[in-house]
TITOR-799318 format. One record per atom (N, C-alpha, C): atom name; x, y, z; residue number from 1; residue in three letters. Coordinates in Angstrom, 1 decimal, padded with zeros to 4 digits. Layout:
BEGIN
<atom atom="CA" X="X" Y="Y" Z="Z" seq="NUM" type="ALA"/>
...
This chain:
BEGIN
<atom atom="N" X="-084.7" Y="-075.8" Z="-036.4" seq="1" type="UNK"/>
<atom atom="CA" X="-085.9" Y="-076.5" Z="-036.6" seq="1" type="UNK"/>
<atom atom="C" X="-085.6" Y="-077.6" Z="-037.6" seq="1" type="UNK"/>
<atom atom="N" X="-084.5" Y="-077.9" Z="-037.9" seq="2" type="UNK"/>
<atom atom="CA" X="-084.2" Y="-079.0" Z="-038.9" seq="2" type="UNK"/>
<atom atom="C" X="-083.9" Y="-080.4" Z="-038.3" seq="2" type="UNK"/>
<atom atom="N" X="-084.0" Y="-080.5" Z="-037.0" seq="3" type="UNK"/>
<atom atom="CA" X="-083.8" Y="-081.8" Z="-036.3" seq="3" type="UNK"/>
<atom atom="C" X="-084.9" Y="-082.7" Z="-036.4" seq="3" type="UNK"/>
<atom atom="N" X="-084.9" Y="-083.7" Z="-035.5" seq="4" type="UNK"/>
<atom atom="CA" X="-086.0" Y="-084.7" Z="-035.5" seq="4" type="UNK"/>
<atom atom="C" X="-087.2" Y="-084.2" Z="-034.7" seq="4" type="UNK"/>
<atom atom="N" X="-088.2" Y="-084.9" Z="-034.6" seq="5" type="UNK"/>
<atom atom="CA" X="-089.5" Y="-084.4" Z="-034.0" seq="5" type="UNK"/>
<atom atom="C" X="-089.3" Y="-084.1" Z="-032.6" seq="5" type="UNK"/>
<atom atom="N" X="-088.5" Y="-084.9" Z="-031.9" seq="6" type="UNK"/>
<atom atom="CA" X="-088.3" Y="-084.7" Z="-030.4" seq="6" type="UNK"/>
<atom atom="C" X="-087.5" Y="-083.4" Z="-030.2" seq="6" type="UNK"/>
<atom atom="N" X="-086.4" Y="-083.1" Z="-030.9" seq="7" type="UNK"/>
<atom atom="CA" X="-085.7" Y="-081.9" Z="-030.7" seq="7" type="UNK"/>
<atom atom="C" X="-086.5" Y="-080.7" Z="-031.2" seq="7" type="UNK"/>
<atom atom="N" X="-087.3" Y="-080.8" Z="-032.1" seq="8" type="UNK"/>
<atom atom="CA" X="-088.2" Y="-079.6" Z="-032.5" seq="8" type="UNK"/>
<atom atom="C" X="-089.2" Y="-079.4" Z="-031.4" seq="8" type="UNK"/>
<atom atom="N" X="-089.8" Y="-080.4" Z="-030.8" seq="9" type="UNK"/>
<atom atom="CA" X="-090.8" Y="-080.2" Z="-029.7" seq="9" type="UNK"/>
<atom atom="C" X="-090.1" Y="-079.5" Z="-028.5" seq="9" type="UNK"/>
<atom atom="N" X="-088.9" Y="-080.0" Z="-028.2" seq="10" type="UNK"/>
<atom atom="CA" X="-088.1" Y="-079.5" Z="-027.1" seq="10" type="UNK"/>
<atom atom="C" X="-087.8" Y="-078.0" Z="-027.3" seq="10" type="UNK"/>
<atom atom="N" X="-087.4" Y="-077.6" Z="-028.5" seq="11" type="UNK"/>
<atom atom="CA" X="-087.1" Y="-076.3" Z="-028.8" seq="11" type="UNK"/>
<atom atom="C" X="-088.4" Y="-075.4" Z="-028.7" seq="11" type="UNK"/>
<atom atom="N" X="-089.5" Y="-075.8" Z="-029.3" seq="12" type="UNK"/>
<atom atom="CA" X="-090.7" Y="-075.1" Z="-029.2" seq="12" type="UNK"/>
<atom atom="C" X="-091.2" Y="-074.9" Z="-027.7" seq="12" type="UNK"/>
<atom atom="N" X="-091.2" Y="-076.0" Z="-027.0" seq="13" type="UNK"/>
<atom atom="CA" X="-091.7" Y="-075.9" Z="-025.6" seq="13" type="UNK"/>
<atom atom="C" X="-090.9" Y="-075.2" Z="-024.7" seq="13" type="UNK"/>
<atom atom="N" X="-089.6" Y="-075.4" Z="-024.7" seq="14" type="UNK"/>
<atom atom="CA" X="-088.7" Y="-074.8" Z="-023.7" seq="14" type="UNK"/>
<atom atom="C" X="-088.1" Y="-073.5" Z="-024.1" seq="14" type="UNK"/>
<atom atom="N" X="-087.6" Y="-073.4" Z="-025.3" seq="15" type="UNK"/>
<atom atom="CA" X="-086.9" Y="-072.1" Z="-025.7" seq="15" type="UNK"/>
<atom atom="C" X="-087.9" Y="-071.1" Z="-026.2" seq="15" type="UNK"/>
<atom atom="N" X="-088.7" Y="-071.5" Z="-027.2" seq="16" type="UNK"/>
<atom atom="CA" X="-089.5" Y="-070.5" Z="-027.8" seq="16" type="UNK"/>
<atom atom="C" X="-090.7" Y="-070.1" Z="-027.0" seq="16" type="UNK"/>
<atom atom="N" X="-091.6" Y="-071.0" Z="-026.6" seq="17" type="UNK"/>
<atom atom="CA" X="-092.8" Y="-070.6" Z="-025.9" seq="17" type="UNK"/>
<atom atom="C" X="-092.5" Y="-070.3" Z="-024.4" seq="17" type="UNK"/>
<atom atom="N" X="-091.6" Y="-071.0" Z="-023.7" seq="18" type="UNK"/>
<atom atom="CA" X="-091.4" Y="-070.7" Z="-022.4" seq="18" type="UNK"/>
<atom atom="C" X="-090.5" Y="-069.5" Z="-022.1" seq="18" type="UNK"/>
<atom atom="N" X="-089.2" Y="-069.6" Z="-022.7" seq="19" type="UNK"/>
<atom atom="CA" X="-088.3" Y="-068.6" Z="-022.5" seq="19" type="UNK"/>
<atom atom="C" X="-088.5" Y="-067.3" Z="-023.3" seq="19" type="UNK"/>
<atom atom="N" X="-088.9" Y="-067.4" Z="-024.5" seq="20" type="UNK"/>
<atom atom="CA" X="-089.1" Y="-066.2" Z="-025.4" seq="20" type="UNK"/>
<atom atom="C" X="-090.5" Y="-065.6" Z="-025.2" seq="20" type="UNK"/>
<atom atom="N" X="-091.5" Y="-066.4" Z="-025.2" seq="21" type="UNK"/>
<atom atom="CA" X="-092.9" Y="-065.9" Z="-025.1" seq="21" type="UNK"/>
<atom atom="C" X="-093.4" Y="-065.8" Z="-023.7" seq="21" type="UNK"/>
<atom atom="N" X="-092.6" Y="-066.4" Z="-022.7" seq="22" type="UNK"/>
<atom atom="CA" X="-092.9" Y="-066.2" Z="-021.3" seq="22" type="UNK"/>
<atom atom="C" X="-094.2" Y="-067.0" Z="-020.9" seq="22" type="UNK"/>
<atom atom="N" X="-094.5" Y="-068.0" Z="-021.6" seq="23" type="UNK"/>
<atom atom="CA" X="-095.7" Y="-068.9" Z="-021.2" seq="23" type="UNK"/>
<atom atom="C" X="-095.2" Y="-069.8" Z="-020.0" seq="23" type="UNK"/>
<atom atom="N" X="-096.2" Y="-070.1" Z="-019.1" seq="24" type="UNK"/>
<atom atom="CA" X="-095.8" Y="-071.1" Z="-018.1" seq="24" type="UNK"/>
<atom atom="C" X="-095.4" Y="-072.5" Z="-018.8" seq="24" type="UNK"/>
<atom atom="N" X="-094.5" Y="-073.2" Z="-018.1" seq="25" type="UNK"/>
<atom atom="CA" X="-094.0" Y="-074.4" Z="-018.8" seq="25" type="UNK"/>
<atom atom="C" X="-095.2" Y="-075.4" Z="-019.1" seq="25" type="UNK"/>
<atom atom="N" X="-096.2" Y="-075.5" Z="-018.3" seq="26" type="UNK"/>
<atom atom="CA" X="-097.3" Y="-076.5" Z="-018.7" seq="26" type="UNK"/>
<atom atom="C" X="-098.0" Y="-076.0" Z="-019.9" seq="26" type="UNK"/>
<atom atom="N" X="-098.2" Y="-074.7" Z="-020.1" seq="27" type="UNK"/>
<atom atom="CA" X="-098.9" Y="-074.2" Z="-021.2" seq="27" type="UNK"/>
<atom atom="C" X="-098.0" Y="-074.2" Z="-022.5" seq="27" type="UNK"/>
<atom atom="N" X="-096.7" Y="-073.9" Z="-022.3" seq="28" type="UNK"/>
<atom atom="CA" X="-095.8" Y="-074.0" Z="-023.4" seq="28" type="UNK"/>
<atom atom="C" X="-095.8" Y="-075.5" Z="-024.0" seq="28" type="UNK"/>
<atom atom="N" X="-095.8" Y="-076.4" Z="-023.1" seq="29" type="UNK"/>
<atom atom="CA" X="-095.8" Y="-077.8" Z="-023.6" seq="29" type="UNK"/>
<atom atom="C" X="-097.0" Y="-078.2" Z="-024.4" seq="29" type="UNK"/>
<atom atom="N" X="-098.2" Y="-077.7" Z="-024.0" seq="30" type="UNK"/>
<atom atom="CA" X="-099.5" Y="-077.9" Z="-024.7" seq="30" type="UNK"/>
<atom atom="C" X="-099.5" Y="-077.2" Z="-026.0" seq="30" type="UNK"/>
<atom atom="N" X="-099.1" Y="-075.9" Z="-026.0" seq="31" type="UNK"/>
<atom atom="CA" X="-099.0" Y="-075.2" Z="-027.3" seq="31" type="UNK"/>
<atom atom="C" X="-098.0" Y="-075.8" Z="-028.3" seq="31" type="UNK"/>
<atom atom="N" X="-096.8" Y="-076.2" Z="-027.8" seq="32" type="UNK"/>
<atom atom="CA" X="-095.9" Y="-076.8" Z="-028.6" seq="32" type="UNK"/>
<atom atom="C" X="-096.4" Y="-078.1" Z="-029.3" seq="32" type="UNK"/>
<atom atom="N" X="-097.2" Y="-078.8" Z="-028.5" seq="33" type="UNK"/>
<atom atom="CA" X="-097.7" Y="-080.1" Z="-029.0" seq="33" type="UNK"/>
<atom atom="C" X="-098.8" Y="-079.8" Z="-030.1" seq="33" type="UNK"/>
<atom atom="N" X="-099.5" Y="-078.8" Z="-029.9" seq="34" type="UNK"/>
<atom atom="CA" X="-100.6" Y="-078.4" Z="-031.0" seq="34" type="UNK"/>
<atom atom="C" X="-100.0" Y="-077.9" Z="-032.2" seq="34" type="UNK"/>
<atom atom="N" X="-099.0" Y="-077.0" Z="-032.0" seq="35" type="UNK"/>
<atom atom="CA" X="-098.4" Y="-076.3" Z="-033.1" seq="35" type="UNK"/>
<atom atom="C" X="-097.4" Y="-077.1" Z="-033.9" seq="35" type="UNK"/>
<atom atom="N" X="-096.8" Y="-078.0" Z="-033.4" seq="36" type="UNK"/>
<atom atom="CA" X="-095.6" Y="-078.8" Z="-034.0" seq="36" type="UNK"/>
<atom atom="C" X="-096.0" Y="-079.4" Z="-035.4" seq="36" type="UNK"/>
<atom atom="N" X="-097.1" Y="-080.0" Z="-035.6" seq="37" type="UNK"/>
<atom atom="CA" X="-097.4" Y="-080.5" Z="-036.9" seq="37" type="UNK"/>
<atom atom="C" X="-097.5" Y="-079.4" Z="-038.0" seq="37" type="UNK"/>
<atom atom="N" X="-097.9" Y="-078.3" Z="-037.7" seq="38" type="UNK"/>
<atom atom="CA" X="-098.0" Y="-077.2" Z="-038.6" seq="38" type="UNK"/>
<atom atom="C" X="-096.6" Y="-076.7" Z="-039.0" seq="38" type="UNK"/>
<atom atom="N" X="-095.8" Y="-076.5" Z="-037.9" seq="39" type="UNK"/>
<atom atom="CA" X="-094.5" Y="-076.0" Z="-038.1" seq="39" type="UNK"/>
<atom atom="C" X="-093.6" Y="-076.9" Z="-038.9" seq="39" type="UNK"/>
<atom atom="N" X="-093.8" Y="-078.3" Z="-038.6" seq="40" type="UNK"/>
<atom atom="CA" X="-093.0" Y="-079.2" Z="-039.4" seq="40" type="UNK"/>
<atom atom="C" X="-093.4" Y="-079.2" Z="-040.9" seq="40" type="UNK"/>
<atom atom="N" X="-094.8" Y="-079.1" Z="-041.1" seq="41" type="UNK"/>
<atom atom="CA" X="-095.2" Y="-079.0" Z="-042.6" seq="41" type="UNK"/>
<atom atom="C" X="-094.7" Y="-077.8" Z="-043.2" seq="41" type="UNK"/>
<atom atom="N" X="-094.7" Y="-076.7" Z="-042.5" seq="42" type="UNK"/>
<atom atom="CA" X="-094.1" Y="-075.4" Z="-043.1" seq="42" type="UNK"/>
<atom atom="C" X="-092.6" Y="-075.5" Z="-043.5" seq="42" type="UNK"/>
<atom atom="N" X="-091.9" Y="-076.1" Z="-042.5" seq="43" type="UNK"/>
<atom atom="CA" X="-090.4" Y="-076.2" Z="-042.8" seq="43" type="UNK"/>
<atom atom="C" X="-090.1" Y="-077.2" Z="-043.8" seq="43" type="UNK"/>
<atom atom="N" X="-090.9" Y="-078.2" Z="-044.0" seq="44" type="UNK"/>
<atom atom="CA" X="-090.7" Y="-079.2" Z="-045.1" seq="44" type="UNK"/>
<atom atom="C" X="-091.0" Y="-078.5" Z="-046.4" seq="44" type="UNK"/>
<atom atom="N" X="-092.0" Y="-077.6" Z="-046.4" seq="45" type="UNK"/>
<atom atom="CA" X="-092.5" Y="-077.0" Z="-047.7" seq="45" type="UNK"/>
<atom atom="C" X="-091.5" Y="-076.0" Z="-048.2" seq="45" type="UNK"/>
<atom atom="N" X="-090.7" Y="-075.3" Z="-047.3" seq="46" type="UNK"/>
<atom atom="CA" X="-089.8" Y="-074.3" Z="-047.8" seq="46" type="UNK"/>
<atom atom="C" X="-088.4" Y="-074.9" Z="-048.1" seq="46" type="UNK"/>
<atom atom="N" X="-088.2" Y="-076.2" Z="-047.9" seq="47" type="UNK"/>
<atom atom="CA" X="-086.9" Y="-076.8" Z="-048.2" seq="47" type="UNK"/>
<atom atom="C" X="-085.7" Y="-076.2" Z="-047.7" seq="47" type="UNK"/>
<atom atom="N" X="-085.5" Y="-076.1" Z="-046.4" seq="48" type="UNK"/>
<atom atom="CA" X="-084.5" Y="-075.4" Z="-045.7" seq="48" type="UNK"/>
<atom atom="C" X="-083.2" Y="-076.2" Z="-045.8" seq="48" type="UNK"/>
<atom atom="N" X="-082.1" Y="-075.6" Z="-046.0" seq="49" type="UNK"/>
<atom atom="CA" X="-080.7" Y="-076.1" Z="-046.0" seq="49" type="UNK"/>
<atom atom="C" X="-080.1" Y="-075.6" Z="-044.8" seq="49" type="UNK"/>
<atom atom="N" X="-079.9" Y="-076.4" Z="-043.8" seq="50" type="UNK"/>
<atom atom="CA" X="-079.3" Y="-076.1" Z="-042.5" seq="50" type="UNK"/>
<atom atom="C" X="-077.9" Y="-075.6" Z="-042.7" seq="50" type="UNK"/>
<atom atom="N" X="-077.6" Y="-074.6" Z="-041.9" seq="51" type="UNK"/>
<atom atom="CA" X="-076.2" Y="-074.0" Z="-041.9" seq="51" type="UNK"/>
<atom atom="C" X="-075.6" Y="-074.2" Z="-040.6" seq="51" type="UNK"/>
<atom atom="N" X="-074.3" Y="-074.5" Z="-040.5" seq="52" type="UNK"/>
<atom atom="CA" X="-073.6" Y="-074.7" Z="-039.3" seq="52" type="UNK"/>
<atom atom="C" X="-072.2" Y="-074.1" Z="-039.4" seq="52" type="UNK"/>
<atom atom="N" X="-071.7" Y="-073.5" Z="-038.3" seq="53" type="UNK"/>
<atom atom="CA" X="-070.4" Y="-072.9" Z="-038.4" seq="53" type="UNK"/>
<atom atom="C" X="-069.3" Y="-073.9" Z="-038.1" seq="53" type="UNK"/>
<atom atom="N" X="-069.6" Y="-075.2" Z="-037.9" seq="54" type="UNK"/>
<atom atom="CA" X="-068.5" Y="-076.2" Z="-037.6" seq="54" type="UNK"/>
<atom atom="C" X="-068.2" Y="-077.1" Z="-038.9" seq="54" type="UNK"/>
<atom atom="N" X="-067.8" Y="-078.2" Z="-038.7" seq="55" type="UNK"/>
<atom atom="CA" X="-067.4" Y="-079.1" Z="-039.7" seq="55" type="UNK"/>
<atom atom="C" X="-068.6" Y="-079.5" Z="-040.7" seq="55" type="UNK"/>
<atom atom="N" X="-069.8" Y="-079.4" Z="-040.2" seq="56" type="UNK"/>
<atom atom="CA" X="-070.9" Y="-079.7" Z="-041.1" seq="56" type="UNK"/>
<atom atom="C" X="-071.1" Y="-078.6" Z="-042.2" seq="56" type="UNK"/>
<atom atom="N" X="-070.3" Y="-077.5" Z="-042.2" seq="57" type="UNK"/>
<atom atom="CA" X="-070.4" Y="-076.5" Z="-043.2" seq="57" type="UNK"/>
<atom atom="C" X="-070.2" Y="-077.0" Z="-044.6" seq="57" type="UNK"/>
<atom atom="N" X="-069.3" Y="-078.0" Z="-044.6" seq="58" type="UNK"/>
<atom atom="CA" X="-069.0" Y="-078.6" Z="-046.0" seq="58" type="UNK"/>
<atom atom="C" X="-070.3" Y="-079.2" Z="-046.6" seq="58" type="UNK"/>
<atom atom="N" X="-071.1" Y="-079.9" Z="-045.7" seq="59" type="UNK"/>
<atom atom="CA" X="-072.4" Y="-080.4" Z="-046.2" seq="59" type="UNK"/>
<atom atom="C" X="-073.4" Y="-079.4" Z="-046.7" seq="59" type="UNK"/>
<atom atom="N" X="-073.4" Y="-078.3" Z="-045.9" seq="60" type="UNK"/>
<atom atom="CA" X="-074.2" Y="-077.1" Z="-046.3" seq="60" type="UNK"/>
<atom atom="C" X="-073.8" Y="-076.6" Z="-047.6" seq="60" type="UNK"/>
<atom atom="N" X="-072.5" Y="-076.4" Z="-047.8" seq="61" type="UNK"/>
<atom atom="CA" X="-072.0" Y="-075.8" Z="-049.1" seq="61" type="UNK"/>
<atom atom="C" X="-072.3" Y="-076.7" Z="-050.2" seq="61" type="UNK"/>
<atom atom="N" X="-072.1" Y="-078.0" Z="-050.1" seq="62" type="UNK"/>
<atom atom="CA" X="-072.4" Y="-078.9" Z="-051.2" seq="62" type="UNK"/>
<atom atom="C" X="-073.8" Y="-079.0" Z="-051.6" seq="62" type="UNK"/>
<atom atom="N" X="-074.8" Y="-078.9" Z="-050.6" seq="63" type="UNK"/>
<atom atom="CA" X="-076.2" Y="-078.9" Z="-050.8" seq="63" type="UNK"/>
<atom atom="C" X="-076.5" Y="-077.6" Z="-051.5" seq="63" type="UNK"/>
<atom atom="N" X="-075.9" Y="-076.5" Z="-051.1" seq="64" type="UNK"/>
<atom atom="CA" X="-076.2" Y="-075.2" Z="-051.8" seq="64" type="UNK"/>
<atom atom="C" X="-075.8" Y="-075.2" Z="-053.2" seq="64" type="UNK"/>
<atom atom="N" X="-074.6" Y="-075.7" Z="-053.5" seq="65" type="UNK"/>
<atom atom="CA" X="-074.1" Y="-075.7" Z="-054.9" seq="65" type="UNK"/>
<atom atom="C" X="-074.9" Y="-076.7" Z="-055.7" seq="65" type="UNK"/>
<atom atom="N" X="-075.4" Y="-077.7" Z="-055.1" seq="66" type="UNK"/>
<atom atom="CA" X="-076.2" Y="-078.6" Z="-055.9" seq="66" type="UNK"/>
<atom atom="C" X="-077.5" Y="-078.0" Z="-056.4" seq="66" type="UNK"/>
<atom atom="N" X="-078.1" Y="-077.2" Z="-055.4" seq="67" type="UNK"/>
<atom atom="CA" X="-079.3" Y="-076.5" Z="-055.8" seq="67" type="UNK"/>
<atom atom="C" X="-079.1" Y="-075.4" Z="-056.8" seq="67" type="UNK"/>
<atom atom="N" X="-077.9" Y="-074.7" Z="-056.7" seq="68" type="UNK"/>
<atom atom="CA" X="-077.6" Y="-073.7" Z="-057.7" seq="68" type="UNK"/>
<atom atom="C" X="-077.4" Y="-074.3" Z="-059.0" seq="68" type="UNK"/>
<atom atom="N" X="-076.7" Y="-075.5" Z="-059.1" seq="69" type="UNK"/>
<atom atom="CA" X="-076.6" Y="-076.2" Z="-060.3" seq="69" type="UNK"/>
<atom atom="C" X="-077.8" Y="-076.6" Z="-061.0" seq="69" type="UNK"/>
<atom atom="N" X="-078.9" Y="-076.8" Z="-060.1" seq="70" type="UNK"/>
<atom atom="CA" X="-080.2" Y="-077.1" Z="-060.7" seq="70" type="UNK"/>
<atom atom="C" X="-081.1" Y="-075.9" Z="-061.0" seq="70" type="UNK"/>
<atom atom="N" X="-080.4" Y="-074.7" Z="-061.1" seq="71" type="UNK"/>
<atom atom="CA" X="-081.1" Y="-073.4" Z="-061.4" seq="71" type="UNK"/>
<atom atom="C" X="-082.1" Y="-073.1" Z="-060.3" seq="71" type="UNK"/>
<atom atom="N" X="-082.0" Y="-073.5" Z="-059.1" seq="72" type="UNK"/>
<atom atom="CA" X="-082.9" Y="-073.2" Z="-058.0" seq="72" type="UNK"/>
<atom atom="C" X="-082.3" Y="-072.0" Z="-057.3" seq="72" type="UNK"/>
<atom atom="N" X="-083.2" Y="-071.0" Z="-057.0" seq="73" type="UNK"/>
<atom atom="CA" X="-082.8" Y="-069.9" Z="-056.3" seq="73" type="UNK"/>
<atom atom="C" X="-082.6" Y="-070.2" Z="-054.8" seq="73" type="UNK"/>
<atom atom="N" X="-081.7" Y="-069.7" Z="-054.2" seq="74" type="UNK"/>
<atom atom="CA" X="-081.5" Y="-069.9" Z="-052.7" seq="74" type="UNK"/>
<atom atom="C" X="-081.5" Y="-068.5" Z="-052.0" seq="74" type="UNK"/>
<atom atom="N" X="-081.9" Y="-068.5" Z="-050.8" seq="75" type="UNK"/>
<atom atom="CA" X="-081.8" Y="-067.3" Z="-050.0" seq="75" type="UNK"/>
<atom atom="C" X="-080.9" Y="-067.5" Z="-048.8" seq="75" type="UNK"/>
<atom atom="N" X="-080.1" Y="-066.6" Z="-048.5" seq="76" type="UNK"/>
<atom atom="CA" X="-079.2" Y="-066.8" Z="-047.4" seq="76" type="UNK"/>
<atom atom="C" X="-079.5" Y="-065.7" Z="-046.4" seq="76" type="UNK"/>
<atom atom="N" X="-079.8" Y="-066.1" Z="-045.1" seq="77" type="UNK"/>
<atom atom="CA" X="-080.1" Y="-065.2" Z="-044.1" seq="77" type="UNK"/>
<atom atom="C" X="-079.0" Y="-065.2" Z="-043.0" seq="77" type="UNK"/>
<atom atom="N" X="-078.0" Y="-064.2" Z="-043.1" seq="78" type="UNK"/>
<atom atom="CA" X="-076.9" Y="-064.2" Z="-042.2" seq="78" type="UNK"/>
<atom atom="C" X="-077.4" Y="-063.8" Z="-040.8" seq="78" type="UNK"/>
<atom atom="N" X="-076.7" Y="-064.4" Z="-039.8" seq="79" type="UNK"/>
<atom atom="CA" X="-077.0" Y="-064.2" Z="-038.4" seq="79" type="UNK"/>
<atom atom="C" X="-075.7" Y="-063.8" Z="-037.8" seq="79" type="UNK"/>
<atom atom="N" X="-075.8" Y="-062.9" Z="-036.8" seq="80" type="UNK"/>
<atom atom="CA" X="-074.7" Y="-062.6" Z="-036.0" seq="80" type="UNK"/>
<atom atom="C" X="-074.3" Y="-063.6" Z="-035.1" seq="80" type="UNK"/>
<atom atom="N" X="-073.0" Y="-064.2" Z="-035.2" seq="81" type="UNK"/>
<atom atom="CA" X="-072.6" Y="-065.1" Z="-034.3" seq="81" type="UNK"/>
<atom atom="C" X="-071.9" Y="-064.5" Z="-033.1" seq="81" type="UNK"/>
<atom atom="N" X="-072.1" Y="-065.0" Z="-032.0" seq="82" type="UNK"/>
<atom atom="CA" X="-071.6" Y="-064.5" Z="-030.7" seq="82" type="UNK"/>
<atom atom="C" X="-070.2" Y="-065.0" Z="-030.5" seq="82" type="UNK"/>
């Protein structure tokens, strides 16, 4: 959910509401359109640092170290990679 507004809407409408919540596609698109402004506001408020397992990991690490140098607490949520 750290991408641009279009990618966030596509994720909410196709993956989250349609595939995971099993809503019909037309309803998933409506719900995603209504919910997206609130979700974007939430994610902006919690200051997420995106993590990636590829070459972008270096950017993730530098942002994390910068926050730690500013005495900001960070939380790491590990996920199982397939």
